[in-house]
N, C-alpha and C positions, 0 to 999 in steps of 0.2 A: 593654620599653625597648628603643628601637633609636638606631643612629647612635652617633657616636663623642662623648665627652663634651667639651666645651669645654677647651682648653688650659688658659686663664687664667679667673678668674672675672671679670665685667663690674664695672666700675668708675664710680662718678657724677663730676659734673663736677671736685670737689675731689679725686680720685683715691682715695677711699675704697670698699671693698669691697660689692657688693650682694649679697644674699641672696635666694633663691628660697625659698617653701615650699611643702608637700605635704601634703593632708590627704585621706584616702580616695580617693587616687589623683588627685586635683585639683593643678595646679600653679599658683602663681599668683607674681606677682614680674617684676623684682627689686626688693627693697625696700631702704634702706639700715639698720645695726645698729639704731640708735636707734629705729627704729618696731618692730622685733621685741622688743627690752626694753620698750617703751611697752606692747605689747599683752600682755607676760606679766605685768607688773604688773596690768595689768587683767581679766586672764584671757581674752582674745580668744584667746590662745594657750595651749597648753599644751605640758608638757615632752614628751608623747608624740607632739607635730606633729613633722612632720619640715624641715629646712632643708638648703640645698645651695649652695656656690659657683658651682655650675652645673645648668642643668635635668636633668643626669643623674648625678650624684653626691650622696647622701642621706646625713643624720645624724640620729639623734634629738636635738630639741632640748637634752635632758640632758645629751648629750654634746659639746656644743659650749661650754664654761667662759665663753668670751668675749661671749657672747651673753645670758649669765643674769645679771641685775640682781642688783647685792649686796645689796638689799632682801629679795631670795626666799632668799639662802643662809643668813640669821640671822632666820628668823621664827620659830624654835622659843626665842628668847629673849626676855624682855618688851623690852629696848631693840630688837631686831629686829622686833619685832612692832610697836611703835610707829612704828620709821621706815617699815614697811611701809604701815601706813595713811596717813602724811603723803604716800607716794609716790604712792597710789594716789587721794589727794584732789587732789595736785598734778597728775596727770596727767588726773584727769576735768575739773579745769579747764581746762586745754588744749583737752579735745575739747569744749568747751561747741558751737564753731560746727560740731560736725558735722552740722547740719543742712543745710548746704552743705557737703558733701565735698568733701574737694581731692583731685585726680586720682591722688596717689600713695597713697593709703588704699586696700588691697586690699578688694576686695568682700565677702570672708568676713568681715572685721573690722568692716564698717561696722554701727552701729545697726540692727538686722533691722526696720523699721517699714513698714508698709504702710497709709498713711492714718493713722487714729487707734489701728489694732490693732497689734500686735506679731505677727511670722510665728513659727511654731511654732519651738521649738530643739531642737537635736539632744539626743539622750541624754546624749553625753559632755560638750556644752555646761551642760547643766543639772547634772551631777555633779560638773563643775568650779567651777561657782559656788557649788554648796552646799559642798564643800570648802575653798573660800576664806573663804564666810562664817563657817563655824565657827572656821576659824584666825583670822578678823579679831575675834571675838565675846571680849571680856575676860569672865571672870568676874565678876558681879555683885559678889563682895567687894572689888574692886579700884576701884569707881567712887566717886568720892567724895561725901559727903552732900550737896554742894551744887550738884549734877548733878541730885538728885531733887527739888529744889526746884522753884516756879513759874518761877524764872530759868534754867532750866536749858539751853532753847536757846541764849538769848543768851551765857551763859557759856559753852557748849560752843564755839558760832560764831567768838568772841573768841579763845579759846585755841587752835582750829586756824588762825585767820589769823595769830595771832602764831607757832604754829609752821612755817607755811607760809612766812612771811616771812624767818624764821631759818634754815630750811632752803636758800633762795635766795640769803641771804646769804652762806652758809658753803659754797655749792656748790662740787664740788671739778672740776677737768677728766675727759673720760670716761678711765679708768684704761689703755685701749688706745694714748692719745697722750701721756701723762703721761711727761715726760722725753724722749720721743723726738728724736734729734739725727741725722739723715741725713748731717750733713756730719762727724760725729765718727771720730776714726780708730779703727781696731779695737783693741780692748782688752776684758779681761775685766767682763762685766756692761754691756757698752754696749748701749743701745736702739736698734735698729733697725727696729723695728716698721712694717711696711707701707712701709718704703724700698725703693726702684729703683735698685739697682746692679749693671747688667748687666757681664759681663764682669771682674768683680772681680778684682784678683789678692790673694788674700788666703793665700798660701802660708806655712805656719809660722805663720801669726796664732795669738794667744792670745784666743781668744773665749769661754772658761769660762763657764758661765752667761748668757751674752748673750742679748739677748731679739729674736730675729728673726722673730716672730708675723707671716704673711703678706706677708714680705718677697721681694721678686724678684730674684734671682740667677742668672738663666740665664747658663750658660757661666762661670759662676765658679771661679777656679784657687784649691782650697781643700786643695791636696796637701800632708800633714802637720799640717794645723791642728788647733788643739785646742778643742773645743766639748764637751766635757765637761759634761753638765747642762744644755744649750744650750735654750732654747724656739724650736722651728722649724716650729709649727703650721701648716699651709697655706702654707708657704715653697713658691715655685718655685724648684727647683734643676735646670732641664731642661740636660741636657748639661755638667752641673758635673762637675768634677774632685774626688773624697776620697778619692782613692788615699793610703791611710798616715794619713787624719786619725783623729783620736779624737773620738768621740761617745758613749762612755759615759753611760747615764741621759739622754740628751737626749730630747726630746719631740719628734717630727716628725709627729705623727698629720695625716693629710691631705694632706702637702706631696707634691710633684710631684719624683720622681728620674727621670724619662724619660729614658733615653740615659746616666745618668751614670755616670762611671767609679768604680768602689766598691772595686778591689782592695786588699786590705790594711786598708779602712777597718775602724774598731773601734766595733759598734754595741750592745756587751753591755748589756743590761738598758733598752735604748731604747725609746720607745714607737714603733711603727712601723705602728700600724692604720692602714688605709684609705690607705697610701701607693703611690703610682704608681710601681712599677719596671719598667714596658716598657722594651725595649731597653735596661735596665741589666743589673749584673752581680752583684747580691745573693749569689749563692753563692759568690763570693770575697772576702766580707767577713766578719767575726766577726761571728755572730747570737746568742751565747749568751746566754740569758734575755730577748731581745728579743720584744715582744710584735706579733705580726704579723697579728692578726684581719681579715680583709677587705681588706688588702694586694693590691692588683694584682702578681701575678708578671710575670716578662718574657713568659713564653708566653700571657698574658691572661689566664689564670685567678686564681681570688679564693683566698685563703687561708682556711682555717676560721677562724670566730667564737674560737675559743681558742687558736689558734697561738701557740707561744712556741718560738722558737728555729729552726724550721724551717716550712717550708710545708705540709708533707707532713700 
């Protein structure tokens, strides 16, 4: 891998972040997050595949919680399994038109057909399909007797149609945008996810447990601010001043703190994995108990995967 990684991830016309995918060294994208989630549900992507906000910074999909559909998080319960089945049916319906694939669909995720015959699938794809097939197969004792009768297919089809209709009627906004208000005043638990607030003056602000995932705050003045328990994953804090700020137990995985002033900042117990500390001074901050796995240190070196409290 050569060249400097991009300073900020690409975004689509609506300002949402785009993600690249990598499997077996092949990079594709960028693709919107909803497409990544859809293909996780359908098994086109697996938790072992890699994604990144740039073509040079990669994470296993399982380590990017914002891309994991809720239906996959609770598939070990009967209710969660039913929701996952409904989600797969819904996404299959949306992809009926794949015979004329749109330009945004990645080649490795398209239906692998050549004429009337399938192309050979990789062992990983076969294994993944088998695993989900086992997960989605309910034990026979849970199948109502009516489904074993001559009208079982009609009954099953009607039931699924009603379930899909109810799911569509009761659908909720995506979790990453729910409650977001970029014009809201700084306050505890404020939701600034994906907001762009350059050179913000947030000195001494109380942002305890605030949500600033993928927010862009380059040059922000956060001296003495309270960000305990805040969510700052993949946030852009390039050249921000966090002197004497409190970020205990904050989550900053994948954030950019390049050139940031960190003297006296308290990161005790924070998640600082994959943070970009180049041109910054993390040595002058309190890092006790902070997870620093794969963080990019000022000298350009990577911290060990299990580093805690120190990069050595």
